[in-house]
Structure formats: C-alpha cells, structure tokens
N, C-alpha and C positions, 0 to 999 in steps of 0.2 A: 348472488353478489359476492360472497366470500371466495368462491372459486375464481371469479373474474379478477378480484383483487390480487389473489396469489399469482395468477397468470401475468398480470401487469407488473407485479413486483419482480417476478423472474425475468420478464422481458426487459424491464428497466435496468435491473442489475447486470444482465448480460450486455446490454448496450453500454453501460458505464464501464464495465470491464474491457470491452472492445476499444473504447476511446482511450482508456488508460494504457492498454497494450500498444496502441498505435503511437500515442504521444511519447511513451517511455522508449519505445524502439527508435523513434525519430531522434530523441535526445541522445541516446547512446551512439547512434550512427554519427550524429553531428560531432559529439565529443571525440569519438574514435577510441580504439583500444589503447589502454595505458602503455602497453609494451611498445607501441608504435611511436610514442612521444620521444623527442630528442633530448629535452631538458628534464632535469629531475623535478623541477617545479611543475611543469606541464604534466608529467607522469603522475605526480602526487595528486594534482587537481583531478585528473581523469579517474584515478582510483577512487577518490572520495565520491565523485559524482556517480560512478558505477555502483559503488556500495550503497549509497543513499537511494539511488533509483531502484536497484534490485531489492533492497530491503522493504520497499513499499509494497512488494508482493503480499506481505502479511495482511494489509488492509482488506483486499478482496477475499483472502482466505478466511478471515474472521467473519466477513459478511456471508460467505457461502456456508460456513458452519452454522451461522444463525438461521439462514434460510432452510437448510436441511433439518436442523433441530426443530424449528417451528413447524415445518411441514410434516414431520414424521412423529414428533413426540408431544406436541402441545395441542390442547383443545382451544378453539377460538376464544379470545378474550382472557386467556390466562397467561401468567408469566412464570418462568422457572428461575429461581434464584441461582442455580448453578450456571445456567446460561449467562445470566447477568454478570456473575463473577468471572467467567471465562472471557466475556467481552471486555470487562473492565481491565483485567490483567493484560489481555492481548493488546487492546488499544493503548493502554498506559505504556507498555514497553515499546510499542511501535512509535508512539508520539515522542517518547524520550529519545529514542535513537534517531528518528528522522528529523524532528524539529530542532532538538538540541544539537544534533550532529550538523545540520545545515547552518544553524546560528554560529556554532563554533568554527565551521569551515569559512563562513563569510567574514567573521571577525579576524581569524588568522590570516586569511587571504588579503584583507585590507591592510595588514601590517607589513606586507612584503614590499 
C-alpha cells in the first residue's frame, strides 16, 4: 500500500505540474513579451505578469524537493524538522513575493 501511495503521489504531482506549465505558458503567450508592447504602461504590466508567473516555478520546486527528500531519506510515518524548515522558508518567501506582489500590482493598476 505504501508503494502504491508513493506512485499515486508522484503521478498526481506530475499531473499538477503539467497543468501549471500549460496554464502559465498560455498566460504568457496571451500577455505577450514585454518588449513588444507599445506603451510604457502595457510594458510594465507585461513585465509584472511575467515576473509573477515565472516566480511561481518555486512552488513545484519545493514540492519536488519534498518528494525526493521523503522518498530517499525518510522512513514511513516520520517527519524531518529540517525539511519542515526548508518548506516553511521556501513557501513563505514564495507567498510573500507572489501574493503580495499580485496584490500590490492590482492596487497600483487600479489607480491608473
């Protein structure tokens, strides 16, 4: 059963990453490259959306680190405090940049 759970976890994680790649690629294609924008406001918006979208690569990276760590270093039913610290710091930084950055972008965009 444990092997089956790990296989399902890897499959589901790979599926989630594939969905993220497809949706992020679609967003960036729809926004277009910032250098192709004619106005400075459109260029700025495109840069912010590209940066926020690409910085989200960190979320699957932290998940992959956790999967590899658990698969290679951990006995079933145990937890490693170092892994917990790495995840907390990683997700904390990512959440601050992505959620805070998006909120700031939306607030500043609304004032234009």
